A tleap script that builds the chain and sets N, CA, C and O, in Angstrom:
source leaprc.protein.ff14SB
mol = sequence {
  NMET ARG CYS LYS VAL LEU CYS LEU PHE GLN
  HIE PHE TRP LEU ALA GLY ASN VAL ARG SER
  VAL VAL VAL GLY ASN TYR SER PRO GLU LEU
  GLU LYS LEU ARG ILE GLN PRO GLN ILE TYR
  PHE ALA ASN ALA TYR HIE ALA ASN GLY ILE
  MET GLU GLY SER ALA HIE TYR ASN CPHE
}
set mol.1.N position { 13.297 -32.032 -59.931 }
set mol.1.CA position { 12.146 -31.407 -60.558 }
set mol.1.C position { 11.746 -30.133 -59.818 }
set mol.1.O position { 11.429 -29.126 -60.452 }
set mol.2.N position { 11.756 -30.165 -58.499 }
set mol.2.CA position { 11.343 -28.999 -57.715 }
set mol.2.C position { 12.204 -27.781 -58.043 }
set mol.2.O position { 11.684 -26.675 -58.187 }
set mol.3.N position { 13.515 -27.979 -58.162 }
set mol.3.CA position { 14.412 -26.866 -58.467 }
set mol.3.C position { 14.086 -26.266 -59.829 }
set mol.3.O position { 14.086 -25.045 -59.980 }
set mol.4.N position { 13.811 -27.096 -60.809 }
set mol.4.CA position { 13.506 -26.589 -62.145 }
set mol.4.C position { 12.219 -25.772 -62.144 }
set mol.4.O position { 12.131 -24.756 -62.834 }
set mol.5.N position { 11.225 -26.203 -61.381 }
set mol.5.CA position { 9.975 -25.447 -61.293 }
set mol.5.C position { 10.230 -24.121 -60.591 }
set mol.5.O position { 9.749 -23.082 -61.044 }
set mol.6.N position { 10.976 -24.141 -59.495 }
set mol.6.CA position { 11.284 -22.921 -58.767 }
set mol.6.C position { 12.089 -21.966 -59.636 }
set mol.6.O position { 11.809 -20.768 -59.658 }
set mol.7.N position { 13.082 -22.477 -60.350 }
set mol.7.CA position { 13.886 -21.627 -61.227 }
set mol.7.C position { 13.029 -21.026 -62.334 }
set mol.7.O position { 13.229 -19.870 -62.707 }
set mol.8.N position { 12.087 -21.784 -62.859 }
set mol.8.CA position { 11.194 -21.268 -63.892 }
set mol.8.C position { 10.317 -20.160 -63.314 }
set mol.8.O position { 10.110 -19.130 -63.955 }
set mol.9.N position { 9.805 -20.371 -62.106 }
set mol.9.CA position { 9.007 -19.340 -61.442 }
set mol.9.C position { 9.840 -18.086 -61.218 }
set mol.9.O position { 9.379 -16.974 -61.477 }
set mol.10.N position { 11.069 -18.266 -60.738 }
set mol.10.CA position { 11.951 -17.123 -60.507 }
set mol.10.C position { 12.181 -16.359 -61.804 }
set mol.10.O position { 12.184 -15.128 -61.810 }
set mol.11.N position { 12.371 -17.076 -62.890 }
set mol.11.CA position { 12.620 -16.429 -64.179 }
set mol.11.C position { 11.441 -15.542 -64.574 }
set mol.11.O position { 11.644 -14.393 -64.966 }
set mol.12.N position { 10.223 -16.052 -64.478 }
set mol.12.CA position { 9.060 -15.257 -64.860 }
set mol.12.C position { 8.836 -14.088 -63.910 }
set mol.12.O position { 8.430 -13.010 -64.346 }
set mol.13.N position { 9.092 -14.281 -62.627 }
set mol.13.CA position { 8.936 -13.192 -61.662 }
set mol.13.C position { 9.956 -12.098 -61.941 }
set mol.13.O position { 9.608 -10.919 -61.997 }
set mol.14.N position { 11.206 -12.485 -62.114 }
set mol.14.CA position { 12.265 -11.499 -62.297 }
set mol.14.C position { 12.199 -10.800 -63.645 }
set mol.14.O position { 12.714 -9.690 -63.787 }
set mol.15.N position { 11.580 -11.422 -64.631 }
set mol.15.CA position { 11.490 -10.811 -65.956 }
set mol.15.C position { 10.365 -9.788 -66.042 }
set mol.15.O position { 10.210 -9.128 -67.069 }
set mol.16.N position { 9.580 -9.649 -64.979 }
set mol.16.CA position { 8.487 -8.676 -64.977 }
set mol.16.C position { 8.998 -7.267 -64.729 }
set mol.16.O position { 10.207 -7.031 -64.721 }
set mol.17.N position { 8.086 -6.338 -64.527 }
set mol.17.CA position { 8.446 -4.943 -64.310 }
set mol.17.C position { 8.479 -4.640 -62.814 }
set mol.17.O position { 7.826 -3.704 -62.353 }
set mol.18.N position { 9.229 -5.422 -62.068 }
set mol.18.CA position { 9.336 -5.297 -60.624 }
set mol.18.C position { 10.813 -5.173 -60.281 }
set mol.18.O position { 11.635 -5.929 -60.799 }
set mol.19.N position { 11.158 -4.222 -59.410 }
set mol.19.CA position { 12.551 -4.143 -58.967 }
set mol.19.C position { 12.879 -5.408 -58.192 }
set mol.19.O position { 12.141 -5.813 -57.294 }
set mol.20.N position { 13.984 -6.018 -58.550 }
set mol.20.CA position { 14.342 -7.305 -57.962 }
set mol.20.C position { 15.816 -7.329 -57.605 }
set mol.20.O position { 16.618 -6.557 -58.129 }
set mol.21.N position { 16.150 -8.237 -56.697 }
set mol.21.CA position { 17.536 -8.454 -56.293 }
set mol.21.C position { 17.858 -9.921 -56.495 }
set mol.21.O position { 17.103 -10.799 -56.077 }
set mol.22.N position { 18.981 -10.179 -57.138 }
set mol.22.CA position { 19.508 -11.533 -57.264 }
set mol.22.C position { 20.755 -11.573 -56.396 }
set mol.22.O position { 21.697 -10.814 -56.624 }
set mol.23.N position { 20.767 -12.453 -55.405 }
set mol.23.CA position { 21.906 -12.526 -54.485 }
set mol.23.C position { 23.104 -13.184 -55.152 }
set mol.23.O position { 22.966 -13.851 -56.178 }
set mol.24.N position { 24.273 -12.994 -54.570 }
set mol.24.CA position { 25.526 -13.424 -55.175 }
set mol.24.C position { 25.646 -14.911 -55.440 }
set mol.24.O position { 26.397 -15.307 -56.332 }
set mol.25.N position { 24.941 -15.741 -54.707 }
set mol.25.CA position { 25.031 -17.187 -54.903 }
set mol.25.C position { 23.863 -17.706 -55.741 }
set mol.25.O position { 23.314 -18.772 -55.467 }
set mol.26.N position { 23.493 -16.940 -56.763 }
set mol.26.CA position { 22.357 -17.294 -57.620 }
set mol.26.C position { 22.673 -18.487 -58.516 }
set mol.26.O position { 23.832 -18.850 -58.713 }
set mol.27.N position { 21.612 -19.085 -59.054 }
set mol.27.CA position { 21.748 -20.193 -60.000 }
set mol.27.C position { 22.217 -19.650 -61.344 }
set mol.27.O position { 21.796 -18.567 -61.750 }
set mol.28.N position { 23.075 -20.379 -62.035 }
set mol.28.CA position { 23.599 -19.911 -63.326 }
set mol.28.C position { 22.515 -19.583 -64.345 }
set mol.28.O position { 22.742 -18.771 -65.242 }
set mol.29.N position { 21.346 -20.196 -64.225 }
set mol.29.CA position { 20.262 -19.937 -65.169 }
set mol.29.C position { 19.808 -18.475 -65.145 }
set mol.29.O position { 19.251 -17.984 -66.127 }
set mol.30.N position { 20.040 -17.784 -64.036 }
set mol.30.CA position { 19.589 -16.402 -63.900 }
set mol.30.C position { 20.540 -15.400 -64.552 }
set mol.30.O position { 20.204 -14.222 -64.673 }
set mol.31.N position { 21.700 -15.844 -64.967 }
set mol.31.CA position { 22.691 -14.946 -65.576 }
set mol.31.C position { 22.123 -14.200 -66.782 }
set mol.31.O position { 22.470 -13.042 -67.014 }
set mol.32.N position { 21.267 -14.847 -67.536 }
set mol.32.CA position { 20.711 -14.209 -68.738 }
set mol.32.C position { 19.807 -13.024 -68.411 }
set mol.32.O position { 19.442 -12.263 -69.307 }
set mol.33.N position { 19.441 -12.857 -67.141 }
set mol.33.CA position { 18.583 -11.745 -66.742 }
set mol.33.C position { 19.364 -10.464 -66.453 }
set mol.33.O position { 18.765 -9.439 -66.128 }
set mol.34.N position { 20.683 -10.507 -66.565 }
set mol.34.CA position { 21.506 -9.320 -66.299 }
set mol.34.C position { 21.150 -8.144 -67.202 }
set mol.34.O position { 21.405 -6.994 -66.846 }
set mol.35.N position { 20.575 -8.416 -68.343 }
set mol.35.CA position { 20.230 -7.334 -69.273 }
set mol.35.C position { 18.992 -6.561 -68.827 }
set mol.35.O position { 18.692 -5.504 -69.382 }
set mol.36.N position { 18.272 -7.073 -67.833 }
set mol.36.CA position { 17.060 -6.417 -67.338 }
set mol.36.C position { 17.455 -5.275 -66.394 }
set mol.36.O position { 18.096 -5.528 -65.374 }
set mol.37.N position { 17.091 -4.031 -66.707 }
set mol.37.CA position { 17.524 -2.901 -65.878 }
set mol.37.C position { 16.914 -2.879 -64.474 }
set mol.37.O position { 17.481 -2.256 -63.577 }
set mol.38.N position { 15.788 -3.535 -64.265 }
set mol.38.CA position { 15.133 -3.517 -62.956 }
set mol.38.C position { 15.644 -4.612 -62.023 }
set mol.38.O position { 15.147 -4.758 -60.907 }
set mol.39.N position { 16.633 -5.381 -62.476 }
set mol.39.CA position { 17.179 -6.460 -61.654 }
set mol.39.C position { 18.587 -6.093 -61.222 }
set mol.39.O position { 19.464 -5.865 -62.055 }
set mol.40.N position { 18.798 -6.036 -59.905 }
set mol.40.CA position { 20.119 -5.745 -59.347 }
set mol.40.C position { 20.782 -7.058 -58.960 }
set mol.40.O position { 20.198 -7.848 -58.218 }
set mol.41.N position { 21.978 -7.299 -59.445 }
set mol.41.CA position { 22.753 -8.483 -59.097 }
set mol.41.C position { 23.722 -8.108 -57.984 }
set mol.41.O position { 24.696 -7.391 -58.215 }
set mol.42.N position { 23.455 -8.592 -56.786 }
set mol.42.CA position { 24.297 -8.296 -55.629 }
set mol.42.C position { 25.555 -9.155 -55.662 }
set mol.42.O position { 25.571 -10.232 -56.259 }
set mol.43.N position { 26.591 -8.674 -55.022 }
set mol.43.CA position { 27.817 -9.454 -54.875 }
set mol.43.C position { 27.759 -10.345 -53.639 }
set mol.43.O position { 28.344 -11.428 -53.619 }
set mol.44.N position { 27.050 -9.884 -52.607 }
set mol.44.CA position { 26.961 -10.622 -51.351 }
set mol.44.C position { 25.999 -11.803 -51.476 }
set mol.44.O position { 25.090 -11.804 -52.307 }
set mol.45.N position { 26.225 -12.804 -50.632 }
set mol.45.CA position { 25.413 -14.018 -50.646 }
set mol.45.C position { 24.292 -13.942 -49.614 }
set mol.45.O position { 24.374 -13.204 -48.633 }
set mol.46.N position { 23.249 -14.721 -49.861 }
set mol.46.CA position { 22.141 -14.946 -48.923 }
set mol.46.C position { 21.523 -13.627 -48.451 }
set mol.46.O position { 21.292 -12.724 -49.255 }
set mol.47.N position { 21.259 -13.519 -47.157 }
set mol.47.CA position { 20.602 -12.330 -46.603 }
set mol.47.C position { 21.439 -11.071 -46.806 }
set mol.47.O position { 20.891 -9.980 -46.956 }
set mol.48.N position { 22.756 -11.214 -46.811 }
set mol.48.CA position { 23.605 -10.048 -47.054 }
set mol.48.C position { 23.384 -9.495 -48.462 }
set mol.48.O position { 23.486 -8.288 -48.679 }
set mol.49.N position { 23.085 -10.365 -49.408 }
set mol.49.CA position { 22.767 -9.923 -50.760 }
set mol.49.C position { 21.466 -9.141 -50.806 }
set mol.49.O position { 21.344 -8.168 -51.551 }
set mol.50.N position { 20.491 -9.570 -50.007 }
set mol.50.CA position { 19.227 -8.836 -49.914 }
set mol.50.C position { 19.469 -7.455 -49.309 }
set mol.50.O position { 18.909 -6.463 -49.774 }
set mol.51.N position { 20.300 -7.392 -48.278 }
set mol.51.CA position { 20.624 -6.103 -47.660 }
set mol.51.C position { 21.332 -5.187 -48.657 }
set mol.51.O position { 21.044 -3.992 -48.724 }
set mol.52.N position { 22.255 -5.751 -49.427 }
set mol.52.CA position { 22.956 -4.973 -50.452 }
set mol.52.C position { 21.967 -4.430 -51.487 }
set mol.52.O position { 22.043 -3.264 -51.872 }
set mol.53.N position { 21.053 -5.271 -51.928 }
set mol.53.CA position { 20.044 -4.840 -52.891 }
set mol.53.C position { 19.114 -3.786 -52.324 }
set mol.53.O position { 18.723 -2.854 -53.028 }
set mol.54.N position { 18.758 -3.927 -51.056 }
set mol.54.CA position { 17.910 -2.926 -50.405 }
set mol.54.C position { 18.605 -1.573 -50.362 }
set mol.54.O position { 17.974 -0.539 -50.579 }
set mol.55.N position { 19.898 -1.582 -50.083 }
set mol.55.CA position { 20.667 -0.334 -50.081 }
set mol.55.C position { 20.746 0.245 -51.493 }
set mol.55.O position { 20.672 1.460 -51.673 }
set mol.56.N position { 20.893 -0.614 -52.477 }
set mol.56.CA position { 20.954 -0.162 -53.870 }
set mol.56.C position { 19.680 0.579 -54.260 }
set mol.56.O position { 19.738 1.601 -54.943 }
set mol.57.N position { 18.538 0.069 -53.829 }
set mol.57.CA position { 17.249 0.675 -54.152 }
set mol.57.C position { 16.801 1.712 -53.112 }
set mol.57.O position { 15.685 2.227 -53.186 }
set mol.58.N position { 17.674 2.015 -52.146 }
set mol.58.CA position { 17.369 3.004 -51.096 }
set mol.58.C position { 16.104 2.665 -50.313 }
set mol.58.O position { 15.300 3.546 -50.009 }
set mol.59.N position { 15.932 1.384 -49.989 }
set mol.59.CA position { 14.780 0.973 -49.172 }
set mol.59.C position { 15.080 1.203 -47.717 }
set mol.59.O position { 14.240 0.923 -46.862 }
savepdb mol mol.pdb
quit
């Protein structure tokens, strides 16, 4: 149950107008968010995915 609630929260957060990063080891449920231009899907896993996304957004 906890995972489903967290995934639902992630879905609503990522579907907003906020630049976001989805790391490479994401849950399959997030795949449908690829059409959102403000969401970057990193290839790297875990913290490395966050670093990749930060570089993508020039942070």
